[in-house]
C-alpha positions as CSV (number, residue, x, y, z in Angstrom):
1,X,81.0,43.9,35.0
2,X,80.8,47.6,34.4
3,X,77.2,48.1,35.8
4,X,78.3,46.5,38.9
5,X,80.8,49.4,39.3
6,X,78.7,52.1,38.1
7,X,75.9,50.9,40.9
8,X,79.1,50.8,43.3
9,X,79.9,54.6,42.5
10,X,76.1,55.6,42.4
11,X,75.9,53.9,46.4
12,X,79.1,55.3,47.2
13,X,78.0,59.1,46.2
14,X,74.6,58.8,47.8
15,X,76.4,57.4,51.2
16,X,78.7,60.9,51.3
17,X,76.0,63.3,50.1
18,X,73.7,62.1,53.2
19,X,76.5,62.5,55.5
20,X,77.5,65.5,54.7
21,X,74.0,67.4,55.0
22,X,73.7,65.8,58.8
23,X,74.0,68.5,61.4
24,X,74.1,69.3,65.1
25,X,70.9,70.4,67.1
26,X,71.2,73.1,69.5
27,X,68.8,73.7,72.6
28,X,68.4,77.5,72.8
29,X,68.8,78.3,76.6
30,X,70.2,75.0,77.6
31,X,68.5,73.2,80.3
32,X,66.5,76.7,81.3
33,X,64.8,76.9,77.7
34,X,63.6,79.6,75.5
35,X,61.9,82.3,78.7
36,X,62.0,85.4,79.5
37,X,65.6,86.6,80.8
38,X,65.8,87.3,84.5
39,X,68.9,88.9,84.4
40,X,70.8,86.6,86.3
41,X,71.9,84.2,83.1
42,X,75.5,83.7,82.4
43,X,75.0,85.3,78.8
44,X,72.0,86.7,76.5
45,X,70.6,84.5,73.8
46,X,72.9,86.5,71.4
47,X,75.7,86.1,73.3
48,X,75.5,82.4,73.1
49,X,74.8,82.4,69.6
50,X,77.9,84.4,69.1
51,X,80.0,81.1,70.6
52,X,78.4,78.7,68.0
53,X,78.9,78.7,64.8
54,X,75.6,77.4,62.8
55,X,75.6,75.8,59.1
56,X,73.2,74.5,57.1
57,X,71.6,71.5,57.7
58,X,71.7,72.6,61.7
59,X,68.4,72.9,63.8
60,X,67.7,74.5,66.7
61,X,65.2,73.6,69.7
62,X,63.3,76.1,71.7
63,X,61.6,74.6,74.4
64,X,59.2,76.6,76.3
65,X,55.9,77.1,78.7
66,X,53.3,79.8,78.3
67,X,55.1,81.4,75.5
68,X,56.0,81.2,71.7
69,X,58.6,81.7,69.2
70,X,58.6,84.3,66.4
71,X,60.7,84.1,63.2
72,X,60.3,88.0,62.4
73,X,62.1,90.1,59.9
74,X,65.3,92.2,61.1
75,X,63.0,95.0,61.2
76,X,60.4,93.7,63.3
77,X,63.3,92.2,65.2
78,X,65.0,95.6,65.9
79,X,61.8,97.0,67.3
80,X,60.3,94.0,68.7
81,X,57.5,93.6,66.6
82,X,55.5,90.7,67.5
83,X,52.1,91.3,64.9
84,X,53.3,90.5,61.4
85,X,55.3,87.5,62.0
86,X,56.8,85.1,59.1
87,X,56.1,82.4,61.2
88,X,54.5,81.8,64.4
89,X,55.3,78.6,66.8
90,X,53.7,77.8,69.6
91,X,54.0,73.9,70.6
92,X,56.0,74.2,73.7
93,X,58.9,71.9,71.5
94,X,60.0,73.5,68.7
95,X,62.5,72.4,66.0
96,X,63.5,74.7,63.7
97,X,65.7,73.7,60.5
98,X,68.4,75.9,59.5
99,X,67.6,75.2,55.6
100,X,69.6,78.0,54.0
101,X,72.8,80.5,54.8
102,X,71.9,83.7,55.8
103,X,70.3,85.7,59.1
104,X,67.4,84.2,60.7
105,X,65.6,86.7,63.5
106,X,63.5,85.2,66.5
107,X,61.4,86.8,69.1
108,X,59.3,85.6,72.0
109,X,55.4,86.5,71.0
110,X,54.8,87.3,74.8
111,X,54.1,90.7,75.6
112,X,57.0,92.4,77.0
113,X,59.7,89.6,76.6
114,X,61.4,90.7,73.7
115,X,62.2,94.1,75.0
116,X,63.6,92.4,78.4
117,X,65.9,90.2,76.0
118,X,63.6,87.0,74.8
119,X,65.1,87.1,71.3
120,X,68.0,85.8,69.3
121,X,70.0,86.4,65.5
122,X,71.3,83.7,64.3
123,X,73.9,83.8,61.0
124,X,73.6,80.5,59.4
125,X,76.8,79.8,57.0
126,X,77.3,77.1,54.2
127,X,78.8,73.9,55.1
128,X,82.4,75.1,54.1
129,X,82.1,78.7,55.1
130,X,84.7,79.6,57.6
131,X,83.9,82.9,58.9
132,X,80.6,84.7,59.5
133,X,79.9,88.1,59.2
134,X,78.0,90.2,61.4
135,X,74.3,91.2,60.2
136,X,74.3,94.5,58.9
137,X,73.6,97.1,60.8
138,X,75.2,95.0,64.0
139,X,78.3,95.5,66.3
140,X,80.8,92.7,65.5
141,X,80.0,90.2,68.1
142,X,83.1,88.5,69.9
143,X,85.3,85.8,68.0
144,X,82.5,83.4,67.4
145,X,83.7,79.8,68.5
146,X,83.3,76.7,66.6
147,X,80.8,73.6,67.0
148,X,81.0,73.0,70.2
149,X,80.1,75.3,73.2
150,X,81.8,75.4,76.7
151,X,80.9,75.0,80.2
152,X,78.8,77.6,81.0
153,X,76.0,75.4,80.6
154,X,73.6,77.4,78.6
155,X,73.4,75.0,76.1
156,X,73.4,71.4,75.0
157,X,75.0,70.4,71.4
158,X,74.3,67.0,70.0
159,X,75.2,65.5,67.3
160,X,71.5,64.8,65.6
161,X,72.2,61.2,64.6
162,X,75.4,58.9,63.5
163,X,76.7,59.6,60.1
164,X,74.8,56.9,57.6
165,X,78.2,55.5,56.3
166,X,78.3,53.4,59.8
167,X,75.2,51.7,58.7
168,X,75.8,51.7,54.9
169,X,79.3,50.4,55.1
170,X,78.5,46.9,56.5
171,X,76.0,47.2,53.1
172,X,79.0,48.0,50.6
173,X,81.8,45.2,51.7
174,X,80.3,42.1,50.2
175,X,79.9,44.0,47.0
176,X,83.2,45.2,47.5
177,X,84.9,42.0,48.2
178,X,82.3,40.0,45.1
179,X,84.0,42.8,43.0
180,X,87.2,42.0,43.7
181,X,86.8,38.3,43.0
182,X,85.3,38.7,39.6
């Protein structure tokens, strides 16, 4: 009986851990995607980022044509340097996992696009952090919003997947019932 109880708690811990790391998926640029700004957009990429709270486990999606996404250092971000990126993505549908807390700096790899505003800073916080500070050397952003976006249409936010507890609970229920009967 003790081994059943131990197994039960092991399953519960595994499910709880899995459920806590699932995140949100953010579409950069919303329906318009990752493209050179025309000046008529309702907000810049960084204004959009300031309205959202990014946590470890979230994903950002870049959708683009005839362009690229570069993950760069803060110095390269400030100078729109595209020659030595940390990572380069050119597949047109890039899903980037926010796998650690800290700052992520993205640029367009297409000549002149960064200077026109096609760049993005993300501040990723731990799952339990409530507030995020602005990057060093950058002015504070407007008050950061929560997990949802407003009605500007700039981006869509969707849950990545239902919580695993939904799938595992029906499996755990017979274990609970049989344990109670013993």
